[in-house]
C-alpha positions, -999 to +999 in steps of 0.1 A: -595+267+422-583+288+396-557+278+367-523+292+371-495+288+348-488+294+312-507+262+292-487+276+257-454+275+272-460+243+288-473+228+258-439+241+240-419+227+264-435+194+263-430+195+221-394+204+221-388+175+247-363+148+241-386+123+257-419+124+273-431+098+294-468+094+306-475+070+335-500+062+354-494+052+389-517+033+412-512+037+448-537+017+471-541+038+502-534+019+530-545+035+570-538+021+601-570+029+621-574+017+656-601+002+671-593+016+708-602+055+706-585+080+734-611+102+748-622+119+780-656+125+796-661+154+826-686+171+843-680+206+853-701+223+884-709+259+878-712+262+915-679+248+927-661+256+896-647+216+898-644+192+868-652+158+875 
């Protein structure tokens, strides 16, 4: 991914700021995954066009 923006302008803005906060946040990713998945199985009969 190409870099975008103006690095010099950003650094100048931080240099003029009254306060700069450097903060590291840790967010433990919690994901709910169900064991019972939803699915379907089908069989197509090309001769009759039926789907079972």
